[in-house]
N, C-alpha and C positions, 0 to 999 in steps of 0.2 A: 503494499498500500505504499511505504513512505517513499520506494522508486519511482511512482505510477505517479504522488502528489511532486516530486523533484522532478518528475522527467517535467510536466507541465509550465511548470511553472520556470523551468533550464531556460526556456527564449528569452523567454521576461527581465529575467534577473540576469542575464548578459547585457543589456543595454539600459538598466535605470539604473540610479546610481544606489549605494544600499544604503544612504542616509533616508531614501523614501522608503525605500521598501518595510529598512525598519520601524519605522515610525507607523505604516500599514501594518504591518504584523504585533506591534504595540497598541493599538488602538483594538485592534479582535483580543488581543489578549486579555485585555483591560476590560470589555464589556463582558466576553462568555465568560472573565471569574466573577465580574458583577451579578452575572444572571445565574450562574451555578452558584454563589455562596448565600443568594434570597432564597431558591428553591430547594439547597437541598442541606443546607442547615437553620436545627432549630431556633435559635437565637438570630440568625441574622450577620449584620457585622459590629464584630468583637475586634477592636483594637487589641494590644498587647498590654501586659499589663503589670511584665516585669522589663527595667529597659536594657537586660541584655538580650532578648525577643525580639526587640525593633530593632535591632543591629545585624542579630540573624539574618531579620525579615529583608533588609536594607542591603546585607553582602549577597542573599539569593538572587535577589531581582538583579543586582548590577553583573552579575554571573552567566546570569541567565542573558543578559545583553550582549556581553561579549561571546558566550556562545553561539547564540543568535549572528551576533556580525561576519562571525569567523564563518560560519555556515554561511555562510553567504558571499562573504568573498571565496571563500572554496567553492563554491557553485559558479563565480562566475570566473574561475582560474581553471577549473575540470569537467567533468562528464557527472552528470546528477548521479549516478549510479554507483560510482568511483566511491565518489563522499559520504554514499550512504549507506555503502559497504563500512568504511574508514569510521564512519558515524559510529557504528552498531560494536565494531570491534571494541570499540571504545569507551561504548555503555557499557559489554560485557568484562573487560577488564576491569575499569574500576566500577562493578558488584562487585566482582570478585574482591577485589583489595579494599573494597567499604566492606562486604557480610564478613571477610576473616578477621582486620584488624577490629571495627569497633563491634558489631557482633555477636563475631568468637565463634562461629558455623563454620563448618569444613564442610566443602562443596562435595557433593555426591562424585559418582564415574559420569552420569549421564549428563549434569552438567560443565564436568571438565571433558568430556568427549565433543558437546555439544558448542563449548568454548575453540577445541581445537582448529577445531569444521568450519567458523567464523574467520579462526587469524589465518589456517593454511588461503584460503580462498584468497584474504586480500593480498597474504603475502605473494601468492600467484599469480593476483592477479597485475602489480605489483613489479613481478617480476617480468611479465610479458608486455607490462609498456613502457620498460627501460630497454626491453633486449630488440623491441619494436623501431623503436629508435637505434639501434647500433646501425651502423654499415653495411651493407648486402655480402662482403666479401668477410665479415668478421669473422672468427671460428667460436665464438661463443654463440654467437647468432645459428649460426652452420646447425653446432654441437642442438642445441635448444631450437629444433625444428620444430618441437611435437606442441609447444606454447604458444609457437607465435601464425597457427593456420586462425 
């Protein structure tokens, strides 16, 4: 689904400034968050009572903005499918790191095998892209003919 969405907006992203896209995405996020907060919570809008929580919320908003900015810039430089795969890999790897360091839960073999499949696919796509840029006379390109088809 994510690749489909990225593919549809890829042509628009390449020609629009990133500030316009980020503004549009932030407006949509504020509207959807407000609607979901009103309809799916019992008490509606509630401000954080503790001073530390408000700093966490601000840090989360700032880091989310940076993440969205980097995704827009990546789509402007690269194909949407590759950006989506790289994002999925980072989500999986950071998920494992947080799961083990914060929650002290060791992942099972199914989780590890799924992460390996995702990581190997990203590595193969990256290797293919590097090999495709090599000259046709390169020994490495002739040796790795299987991944350049």
